[in-house]
Phi, psi and omega in degrees: 000149181280138176279094184296328180297323180290328183273333186300320180298318180292317180295318178299320178296313181298317184271355180056050176239157182269335187216142171237121180295132179252146177251133183250155174055046177279120180289140179239156171236152180291138175278120183296337181275002179088002179279196180297150175298149185252125178292138175287150181056041181301323181300334179286342183253004181287149180237127176271100184297342180274358176284093187298329181294326184262324194232022184298322182297310181290323178300312181297320180293319179294321179293320179298316179294318181299317180295316180298314182294319179302313179296317182297315180298313183289324186269338184233304187299313183295340179272357178293145184297329185261015178253129180232130174235130186296326179224086186299319181300312180295316180299318179294325176297319177299315180294328176296330177297335178291345180279346183260127178289116182296338180284338180278349181261003181269000000 
């Protein structure tokens, strides 16, 4: 299981928010395939990031960060001498996808 407390401070800093609602005592069941445990009633905890009435602030901030990071990786990080990507063209195409708002294509 992921240590949410360790990640929350960094996520709050990135998104410039003061609080992240935490859920406690979420029941899990073992994944028979050996993967991560699966939270029960996961559908009850899903968030539709494209729901502008509820999540426009976080959606807009995430898109701004995604675009900025995509450009930084493509324009600076990939040109570093010690960075290797097996298929740079394909990787850059994936990063270009971060520039497109997935909510605008629905």
